[in-house]
N, CA, C and O atoms as a Tinker XYZ file with bonds, in Angstrom:
   228  protein
     1  N     -8.207000  -79.030000 -174.517000    73     2
     2  CA    -8.118000  -78.031000 -173.465000    64     1     3
     3  C     -7.482000  -76.749000 -174.000000    63     2     4     5
     4  O     -6.743000  -76.080000 -173.277000    81     3
     5  N     -7.750000  -76.412000 -175.213000    73     3     6
     6  CA    -7.273000  -75.151000 -175.807000    64     5     7
     7  C     -5.749000  -75.031000 -175.764000    63     6     8     9
     8  O     -5.217000  -73.938000 -175.567000    81     7
     9  N     -5.070000  -76.113000 -175.941000    73     7    10
    10  CA    -3.604000  -76.103000 -175.997000    64     9    11
    11  C     -2.916000  -76.117000 -174.649000    63    10    12    13
    12  O     -1.687000  -76.067000 -174.602000    81    11
    13  N     -3.657000  -76.184000 -173.544000    73    11    14
    14  CA    -3.050000  -76.230000 -172.237000    64    13    15
    15  C     -2.428000  -77.606000 -171.987000    63    14    16    17
    16  O     -2.947000  -78.630000 -172.433000    81    15
    17  N     -1.319000  -77.605000 -171.274000    73    15    18
    18  CA    -0.695000  -78.874000 -170.869000    64    17    19
    19  C     -1.556000  -79.504000 -169.825000    63    18    20    21
    20  O     -1.957000  -78.857000 -168.857000    81    19
    21  N     -1.851000  -80.806000 -170.021000    73    19    22
    22  CA    -2.706000  -81.523000 -169.087000    64    21    23
    23  C     -1.953000  -82.665000 -168.459000    63    22    24    25
    24  O     -0.896000  -83.090000 -168.927000    81    23
    25  N     -2.540000  -83.152000 -167.369000    73    23    26
    26  CA    -1.952000  -84.239000 -166.621000    64    25    27
    27  C     -2.336000  -85.591000 -167.187000    63    26    28    29
    28  O     -3.524000  -85.881000 -167.330000    81    27
    29  N     -1.369000  -86.422000 -167.510000    73    27    30
    30  CA    -1.549000  -87.809000 -167.926000    64    29    31
    31  C     -2.713000  -88.013000 -168.930000    63    30    32    33
    32  O     -3.412000  -89.023000 -168.835000    81    31
    33  N     -2.929000  -87.133000 -169.837000    73    31    34
    34  CA    -3.985000  -87.296000 -170.792000    64    33    35
    35  C     -5.370000  -87.021000 -170.237000    63    34    36    37
    36  O     -6.362000  -87.209000 -170.941000    81    35
    37  N     -5.460000  -86.576000 -168.982000    73    35    38
    38  CA    -6.749000  -86.210000 -168.396000    64    37    39
    39  C     -7.087000  -84.790000 -168.851000    63    38    40    41
    40  O     -6.241000  -84.092000 -169.410000    81    39
    41  N     -8.266000  -84.392000 -168.619000    73    39    42
    42  CA    -8.682000  -83.031000 -168.879000    64    41    43
    43  C     -8.492000  -82.160000 -167.619000    63    42    44    45
    44  O     -9.366000  -81.397000 -167.208000    81    43
    45  N     -7.302000  -82.326000 -167.045000    73    43    46
    46  CA    -6.913000  -81.556000 -165.876000    64    45    47
    47  C     -5.640000  -80.769000 -166.231000    63    46    48    49
    48  O     -4.558000  -81.339000 -166.367000    81    47
    49  N     -5.798000  -79.456000 -166.377000    73    47    50
    50  CA    -4.583000  -78.676000 -166.780000    64    49    51
    51  C     -3.599000  -78.588000 -165.639000    63    50    52    53
    52  O     -3.966000  -78.500000 -164.467000    81    51
    53  N     -2.328000  -78.616000 -166.023000    73    51    54
    54  CA    -1.235000  -78.434000 -165.045000    64    53    55
    55  C     -1.437000  -77.107000 -164.330000    63    54    56    57
    56  O     -1.154000  -77.008000 -163.136000    81    55
    57  N     -1.918000  -76.084000 -165.029000    73    55    58
    58  CA    -2.104000  -74.782000 -164.410000    64    57    59
    59  C     -3.102000  -74.860000 -163.257000    63    58    60    61
    60  O     -2.946000  -74.105000 -162.297000    81    59
    61  N     -4.092000  -75.701000 -163.288000    73    59    62
    62  CA    -5.034000  -75.851000 -162.165000    64    61    63
    63  C     -4.284000  -76.322000 -160.948000    63    62    64    65
    64  O     -4.457000  -75.739000 -159.878000    81    63
    65  N     -3.458000  -77.349000 -161.050000    73    63    66
    66  CA    -2.700000  -77.870000 -159.949000    64    65    67
    67  C     -1.766000  -76.811000 -159.418000    63    66    68    69
    68  O     -1.646000  -76.670000 -158.201000    81    67
    69  N     -1.099000  -76.059000 -160.272000    73    67    70
    70  CA    -0.178000  -75.045000 -159.842000    64    69    71
    71  C     -0.887000  -73.914000 -159.100000    63    70    72    73
    72  O     -0.363000  -73.387000 -158.118000    81    71
    73  N     -2.060000  -73.546000 -159.562000    73    71    74
    74  CA    -2.829000  -72.519000 -158.857000    64    73    75
    75  C     -3.256000  -72.979000 -157.484000    63    74    76    77
    76  O     -3.222000  -72.208000 -156.525000    81    75
    77  N     -3.657000  -74.230000 -157.386000    73    75    78
    78  CA    -4.037000  -74.772000 -156.072000    64    77    79
    79  C     -2.856000  -74.740000 -155.098000    63    78    80    81
    80  O     -3.010000  -74.347000 -153.942000    81    79
    81  N     -1.692000  -75.150000 -155.565000    73    79    82
    82  CA    -0.512000  -75.153000 -154.696000    64    81    83
    83  C     -0.137000  -73.715000 -154.352000    63    82    84    85
    84  O      0.202000  -73.426000 -153.205000    81    83
    85  N     -0.191000  -72.829000 -155.309000    73    83    86
    86  CA     0.147000  -71.419000 -155.063000    64    85    87
    87  C     -0.773000  -70.760000 -154.046000    63    86    88    89
    88  O     -0.385000  -69.818000 -153.355000    81    87
    89  N     -2.012000  -71.275000 -153.965000    73    87    90
    90  CA    -2.982000  -70.749000 -152.988000    64    89    91
    91  C     -2.986000  -71.520000 -151.711000    63    90    92    93
    92  O     -3.929000  -71.412000 -150.927000    81    91
    93  N     -1.943000  -72.309000 -151.470000    73    91    94
    94  CA    -1.753000  -72.942000 -150.169000    64    93    95
    95  C     -2.325000  -74.350000 -149.991000    63    94    96    97
    96  O     -2.282000  -74.904000 -148.893000    81    95
    97  N     -2.851000  -74.919000 -151.055000    73    95    98
    98  CA    -3.351000  -76.304000 -150.948000    64    97    99
    99  C     -2.198000  -77.255000 -150.846000    63    98   100   101
   100  O     -1.199000  -77.100000 -151.549000    81    99
   101  N     -2.313000  -78.239000 -149.984000    73    99   102
   102  CA    -1.296000  -79.297000 -149.870000    64   101   103
   103  C     -1.645000  -80.376000 -150.867000    63   102   104   105
   104  O     -2.793000  -80.469000 -151.302000    81   103
   105  N     -0.659000  -81.211000 -151.246000    73   103   106
   106  CA    -0.974000  -82.342000 -152.134000    64   105   107
   107  C     -2.129000  -83.215000 -151.583000    63   106   108   109
   108  O     -2.963000  -83.715000 -152.337000    81   107
   109  N     -2.146000  -83.377000 -150.259000    73   107   110
   110  CA    -3.206000  -84.203000 -149.663000    64   109   111
   111  C     -4.573000  -83.622000 -149.878000    63   110   112   113
   112  O     -5.508000  -84.355000 -150.203000    81   111
   113  N     -4.726000  -82.301000 -149.705000    73   111   114
   114  CA    -6.044000  -81.669000 -149.902000    64   113   115
   115  C     -6.419000  -81.648000 -151.366000    63   114   116   117
   116  O     -7.595000  -81.776000 -151.706000    81   115
   117  N     -5.436000  -81.489000 -152.239000    73   115   118
   118  CA    -5.739000  -81.532000 -153.659000    64   117   119
   119  C     -6.271000  -82.896000 -154.054000    63   118   120   121
   120  O     -7.244000  -82.994000 -154.802000    81   119
   121  N     -5.639000  -83.945000 -153.557000    73   119   122
   122  CA    -6.070000  -85.310000 -153.854000    64   121   123
   123  C     -7.459000  -85.599000 -153.256000    63   122   124   125
   124  O     -8.239000  -86.347000 -153.847000    81   123
   125  N     -7.769000  -85.015000 -152.096000    73   123   126
   126  CA    -9.089000  -85.140000 -151.529000    64   125   127
   127  C    -10.142000  -84.565000 -152.466000    63   126   128   129
   128  O    -11.207000  -85.151000 -152.665000    81   127
   129  N     -9.817000  -83.382000 -153.048000    73   127   130
   130  CA   -10.761000  -82.708000 -153.951000    64   129   131
   131  C    -10.780000  -83.306000 -155.340000    63   130   132   133
   132  O    -11.797000  -83.248000 -156.031000    81   131
   133  N     -9.657000  -83.885000 -155.759000    73   131   134
   134  CA    -9.533000  -84.471000 -157.095000    64   133   135
   135  C     -8.974000  -85.899000 -156.928000    63   134   136   137
   136  O     -7.797000  -86.137000 -157.198000    81   135
   137  N     -9.807000  -86.831000 -156.492000    73   135   138
   138  CA    -9.300000  -88.152000 -156.105000    64   137   139
   139  C     -8.695000  -88.982000 -157.271000    63   138   140   141
   140  O     -8.040000  -89.998000 -157.038000    81   139
   141  N     -8.915000  -88.555000 -158.469000    73   139   142
   142  CA    -8.344000  -89.270000 -159.639000    64   141   143
   143  C     -6.895000  -88.841000 -159.883000    63   142   144   145
   144  O     -6.204000  -89.423000 -160.719000    81   143
   145  N     -6.438000  -87.817000 -159.146000    73   143   146
   146  CA    -5.014000  -87.416000 -159.263000    64   145   147
   147  C     -4.216000  -88.246000 -158.261000    63   146   148   149
   148  O     -4.756000  -88.738000 -157.270000    81   147
   149  N     -2.949000  -88.388000 -158.533000    73   147   150
   150  CA    -2.029000  -89.103000 -157.662000    64   149   151
   151  C     -0.927000  -88.137000 -157.212000    63   150   152   153
   152  O     -0.671000  -87.140000 -157.887000    81   151
   153  N     -0.286000  -88.417000 -156.100000    73   151   154
   154  CA     0.809000  -87.537000 -155.637000    64   153   155
   155  C      1.844000  -87.263000 -156.738000    63   154   156   157
   156  O      2.371000  -86.156000 -156.851000    81   155
   157  N      2.113000  -88.261000 -157.519000    73   155   158
   158  CA     3.102000  -88.088000 -158.604000    64   157   159
   159  C      2.626000  -87.050000 -159.629000    63   158   160   161
   160  O      3.447000  -86.327000 -160.193000    81   159
   161  N      1.327000  -86.968000 -159.873000    73   159   162
   162  CA     0.790000  -85.949000 -160.799000    64   161   163
   163  C      1.121000  -84.547000 -160.309000    63   162   164   165
   164  O      1.493000  -83.681000 -161.101000    81   163
   165  N      0.990000  -84.325000 -159.027000    73   163   166
   166  CA     1.249000  -83.007000 -158.481000    64   165   167
   167  C      2.765000  -82.694000 -158.563000    63   166   168   169
   168  O      3.169000  -81.600000 -158.955000    81   167
   169  N      3.571000  -83.682000 -158.184000    73   167   170
   170  CA     5.013000  -83.521000 -158.256000    64   169   171
   171  C      5.481000  -83.211000 -159.687000    63   170   172   173
   172  O      6.317000  -82.334000 -159.905000    81   171
   173  N      4.927000  -83.943000 -160.644000    73   171   174
   174  CA     5.311000  -83.721000 -162.033000    64   173   175
   175  C      4.862000  -82.339000 -162.541000    63   174   176   177
   176  O      5.543000  -81.706000 -163.348000    81   175
   177  N      3.727000  -81.903000 -162.058000    73   175   178
   178  CA     3.259000  -80.549000 -162.429000    64   177   179
   179  C      4.243000  -79.501000 -161.968000    63   178   180   181
   180  O      4.550000  -78.563000 -162.704000    81   179
   181  N      4.743000  -79.654000 -160.751000    73   179   182
   182  CA     5.697000  -78.701000 -160.213000    64   181   183
   183  C      7.035000  -78.812000 -160.974000    63   182   184   185
   184  O      7.686000  -77.802000 -161.239000    81   183
   185  N      7.418000  -79.992000 -161.307000    73   183   186
   186  CA     8.672000  -80.185000 -162.091000    64   185   187
   187  C      8.542000  -79.586000 -163.465000    63   186   188   189
   188  O      9.485000  -78.985000 -163.980000    81   187
   189  N      7.365000  -79.746000 -164.073000    73   187   190
   190  CA     7.124000  -79.175000 -165.409000    64   189   191
   191  C      7.331000  -77.686000 -165.404000    63   190   192   193
   192  O      7.945000  -77.135000 -166.318000    81   191
   193  N      6.828000  -77.031000 -164.389000    73   191   194
   194  CA     6.935000  -75.594000 -164.279000    64   193   195
   195  C      8.434000  -75.211000 -164.132000    63   194   196   197
   196  O      8.905000  -74.264000 -164.761000    81   195
   197  N      9.148000  -75.952000 -163.309000    73   195   198
   198  CA    10.558000  -75.670000 -163.138000    64   197   199
   199  C     11.356000  -75.807000 -164.427000    63   198   200   201
   200  O     12.316000  -75.071000 -164.654000    81   199
   201  N     10.962000  -76.731000 -165.248000    73   199   202
   202  CA    11.630000  -76.940000 -166.512000    64   201   203
   203  C     11.300000  -75.826000 -167.513000    63   202   204   205
   204  O     12.121000  -75.484000 -168.364000    81   203
   205  N     10.109000  -75.273000 -167.403000    73   203   206
   206  CA     9.663000  -74.259000 -168.351000    64   205   207
   207  C     10.061000  -72.844000 -167.948000    63   206   208   209
   208  O      9.970000  -71.926000 -168.764000    81   207
   209  N     10.508000  -72.647000 -166.690000    73   207   210
   210  CA    10.839000  -71.298000 -166.196000    64   209   211
   211  C     12.197000  -70.925000 -166.765000    63   210   212   213
   212  O     13.097000  -71.760000 -166.859000    81   211
   213  N     12.337000  -69.628000 -167.152000    73   211   214
   214  CA    13.641000  -69.184000 -167.588000    64   213   215
   215  C     14.631000  -69.173000 -166.426000    63   214   216   217
   216  O     14.277000  -68.828000 -165.299000    81   215
   217  N     15.843000  -69.545000 -166.707000    73   215   218
   218  CA    16.878000  -69.591000 -165.689000    64   217   219
   219  C     17.639000  -68.284000 -165.699000    63   218   220   221
   220  O     17.990000  -67.790000 -166.771000    81   219
   221  N     17.905000  -67.711000 -164.537000    73   219   222
   222  CA    18.688000  -66.461000 -164.502000    64   221   223
   223  C     20.079000  -66.688000 -165.040000    63   222   224   225
   224  O     20.663000  -67.753000 -164.842000    81   223
   225  N     20.581000  -65.747000 -165.682000    73   223   226
   226  CA    21.839000  -66.082000 -166.142000    64   225   227
   227  C     22.812000  -65.323000 -166.790000    63   226   228
   228  O     23.882000  -65.837000 -167.116000    81   227
């Protein structure tokens, strides 16, 4: 996936999940559209972003 971080070895980039959430999709609607994802995948995507963001300081 051109160096993009993916979910659990799938070809689903974390950035896709983050964009869906940023555009107002709920975890439930994301899972409806991508049934191979689990709620934990979405939560971990959000946590990954929080770990990668620079902290004010």
